[in-house]
KEDRENPA-311576 format. One line per field, with one value per residue (C-alpha): chain; x, y, z; residue in three letters. Coordinates in nm, 3 decimals. Layout:
KEDRENPA-311576
mol c(A,...)
east c(X,...)
north c(Y,...)
up c(Z,...)
type c(Ala,...)
END
This chain:
KEDRENPA-311576
mol c(A,A,A,A,A,A,A,A,A,A,A,A,A,A,A,A,A,A,A,A,A,A,A,A,A,A,A,A,A,A,A,A,A,A,A,A,A,A,A,A,A,A,A,A,A,A,A,A,A,A,A,A,A,A,A,A,A,A,A,A,A,A,A,A,A,A,A,A,A,A,A,A,A,A,A,A,A,A,A,A,A,A,A,A,A,A,A,A,A,A,A,A,A,A,A,A,A,A,A,A,A,A,A,A,A,A,A,A,A,A,A,A,A,A,A,A,A,A,A,A,A,A,A,A,A,A,A,A,A,A,A,A,A,A,A,A,A,A,A,A,A,A,A,A,A,A,A,A,A,A,A,A,A,A,A,A,A,A,A,A,A,A,A,A,A,A,A,A,A,A,A,A,A,A,A,A,A,A,A,A,A,A,A,A,A,A,A,A,A,A,A,A,A,A,A,A,A,A,A,A,A,A,A,A,A,A,A,A,A,A,A,A,A,A,A,A,A,A,A,A,A,A,A,A,A,A,A,A,A,A,A,A,A,A,A,A,A,A,A,A,A,A,A,A,A,A,A,A,A,A,A,A,A,A,A,A,A,A,A,A,A,A,A,A,A,A,A,A,A,A,A,A,A,A,A,A,A,A,A,A,A,A,A,A,A,A,A,A,A,A,A,A,A,A,A,A,A,A,A,A,A,A,A,A,A,A,A,A,A,A,A,A,A,A,A,A,A,A,A,A,A,A,A,A,A,A,A,A,A,A,A,A,A,A,A,A,A,A,A,A,A,A,A,A,A,A,A,A,A,A,A,A,A,A,A,A,A,A,A,A,A,A,A,A,A,A,A,A,A,A,A,A,A,A,A,A,A,A,A,A,A,A,A,A,A,A,A,A,A,A,A,A,A,A,A,A,A,A,A,A,A,A,A,A,A,A,A,A,A,A,A,A,A,A,A,A,A,A,A,A,A,A,A,A,A,A,A,A,A,A,A,A,A,A,A,A,A,A,A,A,A,A,A,A,A,A,A,A,A,A,A,A,A,A,A,A,A,A,A,A,A,A,A,A,A,A,A,A,A,A,A,A,A,A,A,A,A,A,A,A,A,A,A,A,A,A,A,A,A,A,A,A,A,A,A,A,A,A,A,A,A,A,A,A,A,A,A,A,A,A,A,A,A,A,A,A,A,A,A,A,A,A,A,A,A,A,A,A,A,A,A,A,A,A,A,A,A,A,A,A,A,A,A,A,A,A,A,A,A,A,A,A,A,A,A,A,A,A,A,A,A,A,A,A,A,A,A,A,A,A,A,A,A,A,A,A,A,A,A,A,A,A,A,A,A,A,A,A,A,A,A,A,A,A,A,A,A,A,A,A,A,A,A,A,A,A,A,A,A,A,A,A,A,A,A,A,A,A,A,A,A,A,A,A,A,A,A,A,A,A,A,A,A,A)
east c(-4.893,-5.145,-5.492,-5.695,-5.932,-6.083,-6.391,-6.460,-6.383,-6.662,-6.886,-6.799,-6.795,-7.170,-7.285,-7.100,-7.170,-6.822,-6.617,-6.803,-6.540,-6.235,-5.883,-5.666,-5.436,-5.237,-5.466,-5.235,-5.108,-4.858,-4.595,-4.571,-4.397,-4.294,-4.184,-4.370,-4.317,-4.044,-3.931,-4.041,-4.396,-4.548,-4.850,-4.946,-5.247,-5.481,-5.575,-5.855,-5.842,-6.015,-6.045,-5.821,-5.958,-5.810,-5.493,-5.355,-5.100,-4.714,-4.390,-4.412,-4.211,-4.542,-4.616,-4.913,-5.209,-5.096,-5.087,-5.413,-5.630,-5.481,-5.413,-5.789,-5.952,-5.697,-5.722,-6.119,-6.146,-5.921,-6.083,-6.452,-6.331,-6.127,-5.898,-5.552,-5.708,-5.880,-5.876,-5.542,-5.621,-5.588,-5.275,-5.175,-5.104,-4.733,-4.878,-5.173,-4.987,-4.732,-5.026,-5.139,-4.828,-4.741,-5.051,-4.963,-4.657,-4.821,-5.080,-4.756,-4.651,-4.985,-4.953,-5.239,-5.180,-5.133,-5.154,-5.495,-5.578,-5.448,-5.664,-6.016,-6.218,-6.358,-6.695,-6.695,-6.895,-7.206,-7.329,-7.567,-7.875,-7.832,-7.777,-7.865,-7.694,-7.707,-7.531,-7.381,-7.091,-6.916,-6.498,-6.381,-6.067,-5.915,-5.597,-5.512,-5.611,-5.999,-5.990,-5.850,-6.177,-6.444,-6.344,-6.312,-6.678,-6.825,-6.692,-6.822,-7.165,-7.223,-7.336,-7.040,-7.040,-6.639,-6.596,-6.237,-6.202,-5.949,-6.003,-5.893,-5.769,-5.443,-5.406,-5.033,-4.997,-4.985,-4.688,-4.472,-4.183,-4.412,-4.204,-4.390,-4.243,-4.387,-4.192,-4.268,-4.016,-3.998,-3.861,-3.640,-3.449,-3.383,-3.116,-2.785,-2.783,-2.428,-2.234,-2.379,-2.708,-2.651,-2.527,-2.855,-3.110,-2.897,-2.878,-3.312,-3.341,-3.109,-3.233,-3.457,-3.783,-4.081,-4.330,-4.485,-4.568,-4.234,-4.099,-4.293,-4.200,-3.813,-3.888,-4.060,-3.761,-3.512,-3.680,-3.745,-3.398,-3.254,-3.457,-3.323,-2.941,-2.987,-3.155,-2.813,-3.019,-2.798,-3.066,-3.214,-3.398,-3.729,-4.037,-4.364,-4.220,-3.889,-4.109,-4.279,-3.930,-3.781,-4.082,-4.151,-3.736,-3.743,-4.006,-3.850,-4.167,-4.411,-4.631,-4.880,-4.752,-5.122,-5.140,-4.849,-4.865,-5.214,-5.031,-4.695,-4.912,-5.146,-4.901,-4.827,-5.163,-5.210,-4.902,-5.075,-5.448,-5.287,-5.119,-5.434,-5.592,-5.323,-5.048,-4.720,-4.395,-4.094,-3.934,-3.714,-3.642,-3.487,-3.378,-3.459,-3.400,-3.507,-3.629,-3.376,-3.412,-3.413,-3.805,-3.934,-4.102,-4.178,-4.436,-4.265,-4.493,-4.544,-4.310,-4.343,-4.714,-4.931,-4.975,-5.147,-5.406,-5.464,-5.488,-5.715,-5.944,-6.021,-6.078,-6.453,-6.511,-6.332,-6.590,-6.844,-6.878,-7.123,-6.913,-7.005,-6.716,-6.786,-6.495,-6.381,-6.615,-6.445,-6.557,-6.670,-6.833,-6.989,-7.299,-7.417,-7.705,-7.857,-7.661,-7.350,-7.325,-7.173,-7.437,-7.256,-7.105,-7.173,-6.959,-6.911,-6.859,-6.612,-6.861,-6.976,-7.292,-7.355,-7.427,-7.521,-7.421,-7.579,-7.417,-7.622,-7.349,-7.021,-6.796,-6.429,-6.183,-5.914,-5.805,-5.453,-5.225,-5.161,-4.814,-4.921,-5.116,-4.862,-5.057,-5.138,-4.675,-4.661,-4.875,-4.794,-4.387,-4.170,-3.907,-3.762,-3.652,-3.870,-4.177,-4.356,-4.407,-4.028,-3.983,-4.107,-4.321,-4.373,-4.727,-4.989,-5.096,-5.456,-5.341,-5.430,-5.564,-5.934,-6.033,-5.822,-5.991,-6.355,-6.264,-6.178,-6.526,-6.667,-6.451,-6.222,-5.849,-5.533,-5.213,-4.835,-4.946,-4.621,-4.441,-4.431,-4.161,-3.903,-3.765,-3.429,-3.357,-3.622,-3.524,-3.402,-3.598,-3.949,-3.995,-3.967,-3.890,-3.975,-3.617,-3.359,-3.131,-2.948,-3.049,-3.151,-2.854,-2.592,-2.329,-2.409,-2.100,-2.129,-1.953,-1.676,-1.668,-1.699,-1.964,-2.109,-2.342,-2.465,-2.655,-2.879,-2.990,-3.363,-3.509,-3.484,-3.141,-3.029,-3.271,-3.082,-2.765,-2.819,-2.939,-2.657,-2.421,-2.296,-2.604,-2.814,-2.793,-2.603,-2.530,-2.631,-2.332,-2.386,-2.299,-2.535,-2.556,-2.669,-2.797,-3.174,-3.205,-3.306,-3.132,-3.296,-3.151,-3.484,-3.535,-3.850,-4.030,-4.008,-3.759,-3.482,-3.092,-3.103,-3.400,-3.241,-2.893,-3.068,-3.302,-2.959,-3.120,-2.798,-2.479,-2.263,-1.861,-1.674,-1.444,-1.465,-1.258,-1.514,-1.747,-1.619,-1.574,-1.964,-2.028,-1.765,-1.584,-1.239,-1.160,-0.857,-1.096,-1.409,-1.177,-1.054,-1.410,-1.512,-1.244,-1.291,-1.654,-1.618,-1.369,-1.613,-1.896,-1.677,-1.611,-1.967,-1.794,-1.769,-1.560,-1.629,-2.030,-2.133,-2.289,-2.341,-2.551,-2.475,-2.681,-2.461,-2.492,-2.375,-2.022,-1.940,-1.810,-1.483,-1.524,-1.780,-1.955,-2.032,-2.381,-2.449,-2.793,-2.807,-3.092,-3.274,-3.517,-3.859,-4.212,-4.260,-4.506,-4.727,-4.718,-4.972,-5.354,-5.672,-5.614,-5.795,-5.863,-5.735,-6.029,-5.942,-6.230,-6.220,-6.151,-6.228,-6.079,-6.215,-6.101,-6.471,-6.515,-6.721,-6.984,-7.059,-6.679,-6.347,-5.996,-5.762,-5.383,-5.188,-5.519,-5.413,-5.166,-4.997,-4.855,-4.506,-4.413,-4.147,-4.015,-4.153,-3.984,-3.934,-4.166,-4.427,-4.638,-4.769,-4.754,-5.016,-5.217,-5.347,-5.390,-5.536,-5.793,-5.877,-5.942,-6.107,-6.350,-6.419,-6.498,-6.746,-6.910,-7.025)
north c(4.510,4.386,4.228,4.203,3.867,3.840,4.015,3.791,3.462,3.561,3.594,3.254,3.099,3.176,3.099,2.785,2.457,2.373,2.515,2.252,2.013,2.101,2.019,2.080,2.376,2.577,2.869,3.207,3.392,3.233,3.317,3.117,3.133,3.014,3.068,3.299,3.428,3.716,3.581,3.499,3.558,3.547,3.608,3.557,3.318,3.328,3.014,2.904,2.532,2.389,2.648,2.930,3.242,3.482,3.503,3.817,3.903,4.006,4.072,3.996,4.091,3.964,4.195,4.418,4.383,4.048,3.873,4.099,3.865,3.569,3.822,3.800,3.511,3.266,3.366,3.373,3.046,2.855,3.084,2.936,2.594,2.548,2.380,2.334,2.198,2.564,2.667,2.849,3.132,3.230,3.412,3.409,3.062,3.095,3.355,3.113,2.801,3.048,3.170,2.832,2.682,2.983,2.901,2.539,2.647,2.815,2.495,2.315,2.544,2.574,2.142,2.103,1.834,2.049,1.723,1.644,1.975,1.976,1.661,1.809,1.812,2.160,2.189,2.320,2.628,2.512,2.669,2.940,2.967,3.096,3.440,3.628,4.022,4.270,4.526,4.748,4.617,4.323,4.262,3.953,4.011,4.255,4.365,4.668,4.573,4.513,4.745,5.047,4.909,4.929,5.252,5.452,5.206,5.368,5.738,5.735,5.678,5.262,5.004,4.767,4.420,4.287,3.954,3.846,3.480,3.546,3.743,4.055,4.301,4.269,3.989,3.967,4.353,4.397,4.055,4.331,4.535,4.821,4.938,5.092,5.202,5.555,5.825,6.140,6.393,6.568,6.266,6.201,6.541,6.369,6.161,6.321,6.125,5.908,5.864,5.517,5.614,5.898,5.583,5.375,5.639,5.704,5.311,5.280,5.553,5.432,5.033,4.922,4.964,4.710,4.840,5.188,5.290,5.216,5.386,5.688,5.662,5.632,6.006,6.107,6.056,6.181,6.500,6.509,6.412,6.646,6.883,6.785,6.829,7.156,7.259,7.194,6.956,6.698,6.483,6.155,6.201,6.018,6.013,5.772,5.712,5.592,5.344,5.269,5.162,4.987,4.762,4.616,4.582,4.442,4.167,4.055,4.262,3.999,4.228,4.394,4.775,4.957,4.827,4.910,5.230,5.261,5.170,5.398,5.696,5.580,5.505,5.940,5.940,5.600,5.803,6.138,5.990,5.786,6.121,6.236,6.039,6.027,5.816,5.995,5.929,5.913,6.169,5.939,5.776,5.429,5.116,4.759,4.417,4.376,4.764,4.865,5.230,5.414,5.500,5.317,5.435,5.384,5.537,5.754,5.591,5.246,4.877,4.685,4.709,4.751,5.147,5.035,4.842,5.098,5.375,5.277,5.045,5.395,5.559,5.341,5.414,5.834,5.844,5.660,5.464,5.229,4.956,4.643,4.348,3.995,3.828,3.458,3.404,3.270,3.353,3.034,3.093,3.336,3.407,3.470,3.558,3.394,3.674,3.566,3.850,3.832,3.918,3.806,3.539,3.235,3.237,3.048,3.151,2.965,2.798,2.630,2.950,3.000,3.350,3.455,3.799,4.032,4.226,4.527,4.639,4.416,4.170,4.277,4.052,4.135,3.808,3.747,3.505,3.160,3.156,2.948,2.688,2.444,2.228,2.527,2.644,2.252,2.224,2.607,2.594,2.608,2.871,2.696,2.321,2.294,2.408,2.179,2.203,2.174,2.569,2.800,3.133,3.474,3.452,3.442,3.062,3.226,3.290,3.008,3.144,3.171,3.415,3.319,2.929,3.134,3.406,3.045,2.853,3.187,3.205,3.447,3.428,3.340,3.495,3.471,3.182,3.007,3.368,3.273,3.494,3.401,3.624,3.652,3.714,3.545,3.340,2.992,2.781,2.967,3.230,3.471,3.831,4.041,3.902,4.034,4.341,4.471,4.679,4.446,4.586,4.500,4.256,3.948,3.695,3.289,3.002,3.082,3.461,3.548,3.788,3.601,3.812,4.226,4.323,4.552,4.298,4.209,3.946,3.600,3.687,3.755,3.392,3.179,3.344,3.214,2.899,2.802,2.861,2.604,2.561,2.769,3.070,3.355,3.608,4.027,4.185,4.538,4.795,4.994,5.245,5.005,4.791,4.949,4.968,5.238,5.406,5.177,4.885,4.759,4.681,4.814,4.506,4.661,4.356,4.409,4.336,4.127,3.920,3.825,3.779,3.533,3.384,3.297,3.510,3.729,3.736,3.948,4.063,4.290,4.263,4.170,3.825,3.781,3.760,3.560,3.254,3.281,3.267,2.994,3.146,3.174,3.505,3.648,3.614,3.805,4.100,4.084,4.082,4.340,4.603,4.527,4.621,4.933,5.044,4.939,5.140,5.465,5.433,5.345,5.090,4.719,4.523,4.192,4.144,4.496,4.696,5.058,5.177,5.158,5.385,5.623,5.418,5.099,5.062,4.897,5.162,5.014,4.991,4.734,4.622,4.402,4.151,3.914,3.792,3.432,3.466,3.206,3.249,3.160,3.193,3.550,3.697,3.508,3.780,3.558,3.568,3.662,3.918,4.254,4.576,4.947,4.977,4.632,4.464,4.094,3.919,3.611,3.357,3.567,3.868,4.034,4.206,3.984,4.177,4.230,4.129,4.348,4.231,4.398,4.288,3.964,3.795,3.989,3.926,4.133,4.405,4.257,4.022,3.786,3.952,4.191,4.465,4.507,4.808,4.761,4.518,4.781,5.027,4.770,4.644,5.025,5.208,4.923,4.870,5.228,5.146,4.926,5.060,5.343,5.200,4.944,5.165,5.400)
up c(4.323,4.623,4.574,4.850,4.882,5.222,5.171,4.843,5.096,5.348,5.118,4.946,5.279,5.351,4.997,4.875,4.977,4.845,5.142,5.397,5.275,5.475,5.526,5.820,5.859,6.108,6.109,5.991,5.731,5.527,5.237,4.932,4.647,4.311,3.943,3.757,3.378,3.423,3.782,4.143,4.245,4.600,4.802,5.174,5.211,5.517,5.673,5.922,6.076,5.773,5.486,5.287,5.392,5.211,4.946,4.896,4.578,4.648,4.517,4.134,3.811,3.582,3.290,3.378,3.164,3.039,3.389,3.517,3.459,3.618,3.900,3.914,3.847,3.993,4.317,4.374,4.158,4.423,4.756,4.572,4.481,4.798,4.525,4.379,4.014,3.908,3.535,3.411,3.221,2.828,2.707,3.105,3.144,3.323,3.516,3.652,3.703,3.923,4.138,4.170,4.272,4.537,4.716,4.715,4.892,5.086,5.172,5.278,5.523,5.688,5.734,5.438,5.217,4.860,4.642,4.774,4.664,4.318,4.259,4.429,4.129,4.043,3.864,3.493,3.411,3.254,2.916,2.917,2.694,2.345,2.290,2.006,1.946,1.658,1.559,1.261,1.350,1.427,1.524,1.604,1.766,2.076,1.991,1.871,1.494,1.622,1.909,1.638,1.377,1.707,1.780,1.465,1.360,1.664,1.638,1.276,1.424,1.430,1.715,1.747,1.921,1.952,2.070,2.216,2.304,2.594,2.927,2.830,2.532,2.418,2.154,2.010,2.019,2.441,2.401,2.139,2.176,2.109,1.851,1.513,1.170,1.057,0.872,1.078,1.059,1.340,1.498,1.236,1.335,1.659,1.444,1.303,0.935,0.880,0.537,0.537,0.557,0.292,0.050,0.141,0.035,-0.290,-0.344,-0.305,-0.573,-0.819,-0.801,-1.123,-1.020,-1.031,-1.165,-1.215,-0.912,-0.721,-1.028,-0.865,-0.535,-0.628,-0.822,-0.548,-0.272,-0.559,-0.524,-0.130,-0.088,-0.298,-0.135,0.229,0.097,-0.018,0.256,0.461,0.653,0.882,1.003,0.879,0.562,0.582,0.418,0.350,-0.007,0.133,0.345,0.069,-0.120,0.150,0.259,-0.075,-0.142,0.194,0.133,-0.202,-0.474,-0.283,-0.139,-0.257,-0.384,-0.315,-0.001,0.071,-0.002,0.219,0.512,0.464,0.408,0.715,0.987,1.016,1.050,1.304,1.507,1.558,1.607,1.922,2.008,1.977,2.227,2.513,2.329,2.471,2.215,2.285,2.103,1.874,1.593,1.641,1.463,1.605,1.488,1.111,1.107,0.815,0.910,1.191,1.180,1.464,1.751,2.138,2.405,2.672,2.930,2.878,2.838,2.501,2.383,2.661,2.553,2.215,2.397,2.675,2.489,2.246,2.450,2.726,2.438,2.483,2.799,2.778,2.476,2.562,2.261,2.138,2.181,2.388,2.414,2.472,2.682,2.635,2.327,1.996,1.654,1.501,1.173,0.922,0.867,0.491,0.291,-0.013,-0.190,-0.032,0.166,0.573,0.773,1.121,1.267,1.511,1.801,2.119,2.500,2.704,2.894,2.616,2.523,2.204,2.029,1.734,1.636,1.352,1.190,0.994,0.813,0.824,0.997,1.057,1.083,1.322,1.508,1.402,1.214,1.295,1.444,1.796,1.543,1.466,1.196,0.996,1.012,0.901,0.671,0.438,0.537,0.279,0.403,0.707,0.770,1.053,1.219,1.390,1.798,1.870,1.733,2.009,1.896,2.019,2.002,2.222,2.267,2.125,1.781,1.598,1.246,1.304,1.108,0.789,0.889,0.899,0.586,0.393,0.440,0.257,-0.024,0.097,-0.125,0.104,-0.008,0.081,0.339,0.328,0.378,0.768,0.964,1.255,1.477,1.505,1.857,2.093,2.358,2.317,2.461,2.517,2.252,2.493,2.377,2.717,2.883,2.671,2.707,2.370,2.090,1.765,1.569,1.840,1.741,1.745,1.804,1.797,2.008,1.832,1.968,1.600,1.387,1.108,0.960,0.871,1.234,1.030,0.766,0.760,0.946,0.783,0.644,1.043,1.117,0.810,1.011,1.328,1.271,1.087,1.392,1.608,1.831,1.636,1.887,1.903,2.154,2.130,2.314,2.503,2.744,2.863,2.667,2.402,2.636,2.602,3.017,3.153,3.457,3.736,3.472,3.364,2.993,2.748,2.939,3.297,3.339,3.594,3.508,3.818,3.737,3.354,3.523,3.735,3.533,3.290,2.972,3.052,3.177,3.283,3.278,3.437,3.149,2.820,2.930,3.192,2.936,2.731,3.003,3.114,2.743,2.644,2.359,2.277,2.485,2.267,1.955,2.096,2.273,1.839,1.722,1.935,1.875,1.464,1.549,1.738,1.465,1.126,1.387,1.377,1.019,0.901,0.684,0.786,0.506,0.661,0.605,0.410,0.728,0.612,0.885,1.232,1.529,1.701,1.996,1.792,1.921,2.277,2.546,2.656,3.027,3.156,3.272,2.964,2.888,2.652,2.583,2.445,2.167,1.858,1.617,1.675,1.527,1.519,1.235,0.949,0.692,0.456,0.493,0.385,0.084,0.101,-0.113,0.010,0.189,0.405,0.203,0.186,-0.167,-0.301,-0.546,-0.799,-0.669,-0.620,-0.263,-0.035,0.028,0.467,0.532,0.628,0.721,0.982,1.097,1.091,0.974,0.584,0.348,0.120,0.321,0.366,0.087,0.169,0.479,0.745,0.865,1.226,1.347,1.012,1.232,1.438,1.144,0.952,1.318,1.400,1.016,0.885,1.159,1.176,0.765,0.826,1.072,0.887,0.530,0.737,0.895,0.594)
type c(Met,Lys,Arg,Tyr,Leu,Gly,Leu,Leu,Met,Ala,Val,Val,Leu,Met,Leu,Ser,Pro,Val,Thr,Met,Trp,Ala,Asp,Thr,Tyr,Thr,Ala,Gly,Thr,Tyr,Thr,Gly,Glu,Ala,Gln,Gly,His,Asn,Gly,Lys,Leu,Lys,Val,Glu,Val,Thr,Phe,Ser,Asp,Gly,Ala,Ile,Thr,Ala,Ile,Glu,Leu,Gly,Glu,His,Thr,Glu,Ser,Pro,Gly,Ile,Ala,Asp,Pro,Ala,Phe,Glu,Arg,Val,Pro,Gln,Ala,Ile,Leu,Glu,His,Gln,Ser,Leu,Ala,Val,Asp,Thr,Val,Ala,Asn,Ala,Thr,Val,Thr,Ser,Lys,Ala,Ile,Ile,Glu,Ala,Val,Ala,Asp,Ala,Val,Thr,Lys,Ala,Gly,Gly,Asp,Ala,Glu,Ala,Leu,Arg,Asn,Lys,Glu,Val,Ala,Gln,Ala,Gln,Ala,Gly,Glu,Ala,Gln,Glu,Met,Thr,Ala,Asp,Ile,Val,Val,Met,Gly,Gly,Gly,Ala,Ala,Gly,Leu,Ala,Ala,Ala,Val,Thr,Ala,Ala,Glu,Ala,Gly,Ala,Ser,Val,Ile,Leu,Ile,Glu,Lys,Thr,Pro,Ala,Tyr,Gly,Gly,Asn,Thr,Ile,Leu,Ser,Gly,Gly,Tyr,Met,Gln,Ala,Ala,Glu,Pro,Glu,Tyr,Ala,Lys,Thr,Val,Glu,Met,Thr,Asp,Gly,Gln,Arg,Ser,Glu,Val,Glu,Arg,Tyr,Ile,Ala,Leu,Glu,Pro,Lys,Gly,Glu,Arg,Met,Ala,Ala,Trp,Gln,Ala,Thr,Val,Arg,Glu,Gln,Tyr,Asp,Ala,His,Val,Lys,Ala,Gly,Asn,Thr,Trp,Leu,Phe,Asp,Ser,Pro,Glu,Leu,His,Met,Ile,Gln,Thr,Tyr,Val,Gly,Gly,Asp,Tyr,Val,Gly,Asn,Pro,Glu,Leu,Ile,Glu,Met,Met,Cys,Lys,Gly,Asp,Val,Asp,Ser,Met,His,Trp,Leu,Ala,Asp,Asn,Gly,Phe,Asn,Trp,Lys,Asn,Ser,Ala,Leu,Ala,Ile,Val,Gly,Ser,Ile,Trp,Met,Arg,Cys,His,Ile,Ser,Ala,Asp,Tyr,Ala,Ser,Gly,Gln,Gly,Phe,Ile,Ala,Ile,Ile,Ser,Asn,Met,Ile,Lys,Asp,Lys,Asn,Leu,Asp,Val,Thr,Thr,Leu,Phe,Glu,Val,Ala,Gly,Thr,Lys,Leu,Ile,Thr,Asp,Asp,Thr,Gly,Arg,Val,Thr,Gly,Leu,Ile,Ala,Gln,Gly,Ser,Asp,Gly,Thr,Pro,Tyr,Thr,Leu,Asn,Ala,Asn,Lys,Ala,Val,Ile,Leu,Ala,Ser,Gly,Gly,Phe,Gly,Ala,Asn,Val,Asp,Met,Arg,Val,Lys,Tyr,Asn,Thr,Met,Trp,Pro,Ser,Leu,Asp,Ala,Ser,Val,Pro,Thr,Thr,Asn,Ala,Ala,Ser,Ile,Thr,Gly,Asp,Gly,Ile,Leu,Met,Ala,Gln,Glu,Val,Gly,Ala,Asn,Leu,Ile,Asp,Met,Asp,Gln,Ile,Gln,Leu,Leu,Pro,Ile,Ala,Asp,Pro,Val,Thr,Gly,Arg,Thr,Asn,Asn,Val,Ile,Gly,Glu,Gly,Thr,Asn,Met,Tyr,Val,Asn,Gln,Leu,Gly,Lys,Arg,Phe,Val,Asn,Glu,Ser,Glu,Arg,Arg,Asp,Val,Leu,Ala,Lys,Ala,Ile,Leu,Glu,Gln,Pro,Gly,Ser,Tyr,Cys,Tyr,Ile,Ile,Ser,Thr,Phe,Trp,Asn,Ser,Arg,Met,Asp,Ala,Asp,Tyr,Lys,Asn,Asn,Tyr,His,Leu,Thr,Leu,Asp,Glu,Met,Leu,Ala,Ser,Gly,Ala,Val,Phe,Glu,Gly,Lys,Thr,Leu,Glu,Glu,Leu,Ala,Glu,Lys,Met,Gly,Val,Pro,Ala,Asp,Thr,Phe,Val,Glu,Thr,Val,Asn,Asn,Phe,Asn,Lys,Tyr,Ala,Ala,Glu,Ser,Asn,Asp,Pro,Glu,Phe,Gly,Arg,Met,Val,Phe,Pro,Ala,Asn,Ala,Ala,Leu,Glu,Met,Glu,Gly,Pro,Phe,Tyr,Ala,Cys,Lys,Arg,Ala,Pro,Ala,Val,His,His,Thr,Met,Gly,Gly,Ile,Glu,Val,Asn,Val,His,Asn,Gln,Val,Leu,Asn,Thr,Gln,Gly,Glu,Val,Ile,Pro,Gly,Leu,Tyr,Ala,Ala,Gly,Glu,Val,Thr,Gly,Gly,Phe,His,Gly,Ser,Asn,Arg,Leu,Gly,Gly,Asn,Ala,Leu,Ala,Glu,Ile,Val,Thr,Thr,Gly,Arg,Asn,Ala,Gly,Ser,His,Ala,Ala,Gln)
END
């Protein structure tokens, strides 16, 4: 990817007095490089005798969509101010710093003083005049939940203002793996059902029901499964009701059955809605870490969660919807009238400009959870030894619980706030999820070269088991066919194997013994562990850890190369939040609707209980966003 900024610089040189300050360079074009988020990032920087005149972005492996705001803004700021002391871009901080360091490298090569440019002060943006705007619906948050709410409300004829505190759409969605649970029967037909999976269906049907609603789900699944068997179907059985049972049981019966039912009925329709608007689903049904069942779906065209953001945001333009987006504007306070109805919100731009946003019909909060807010994590944590700043997070830096706190100020009830999920298999240092190879349900081994858990278990079970291992980390073991790499040796985030090997995130061995040596585990024990696991996978029966469900590619191929990816738990999802009803209306502490206020996505509580199944976040986000937008627009 290359973006040429020479023309912009010509304008800046003519108009900006700051460029009269000059360093001394040897005129020419120089290549600078630095370590980015995903790998090396290069820039081509052109100098006159006294100024940086152009910056051209060169080779890099940064994530499209996530890094784009940094690519657009950081070089422009460096050119405008002739300084390296420019602001980084929210949610693209690492990429921003990499661009700055790469330009600094080029400055040094051109004979300039990079340190002086780092210390050259840049005037801060000044707040503009106070702004007041009005629309039918005001949406806070530009991830998939907020976008789905805005689009659905606008499709129903409402005018919408959407605010996003960062420079671009995305939220946590764009950082996600992009897997969405939905019991779509056509995709289930791509999977041959195993004896272990048959036993699991019978087990869920036979569980002691917790309430009439669960009993009704079980009765429906009994009828559906009997019909499936009677018809001679050999593919994987699935249904929304089985999804409901697994979500409810998987969250220890803490979730609200009404909300679970709404989500699991609605997520199939959400899949079709996305497909109708250009989302190309891969023809498969997959299991990911902690998903319990093979019903996760992913884009055939986009890496990670980028497709959800691209497709839904494109609907605004393609359908000419009445949606106005204000980027780098953060909500700070909800406005209420004398009756307690929410009538808008107060916000502030990143430059300090104040906004008053009036809502004729409703405000929809879709600003995410609080995974990146250490103070809130520490305040509410009762599940884990510590969730202080030493524990990394997979979340975007902007996910700080703003909407939750604003709703609480107007009397909203908060539920399940202590239910904080750790993703078991994140980068041990950074919490990143993109530098991984290996299916999330592949074999895990510890520093002794042994398995220690049923890898198809719930996420909380997996995380606790990993934390109990030496060093509190594990390795995911794979060969090519269960590495989740494509034919070009890129993972589902489009990082290459070479990049991951170079970064130390992944080890490679031509033999199991060589891989064991690189991992630092006993080779004999490791080889025996692999052989036993392959046997268990072939028989769909694991006598060591009780695992019954194995995907077809669970076993390792016995010809190398073999791969090991080092992983550890990181804060991932906050299951608690604002209490809502089945229309996504916010409830107060007395269980009554707060008029004019809706919430969607991870800002809410009640959908997942004590543990969220893998892939259920996107199911909830898209479905509740659409649900909130539809009802708010009425």
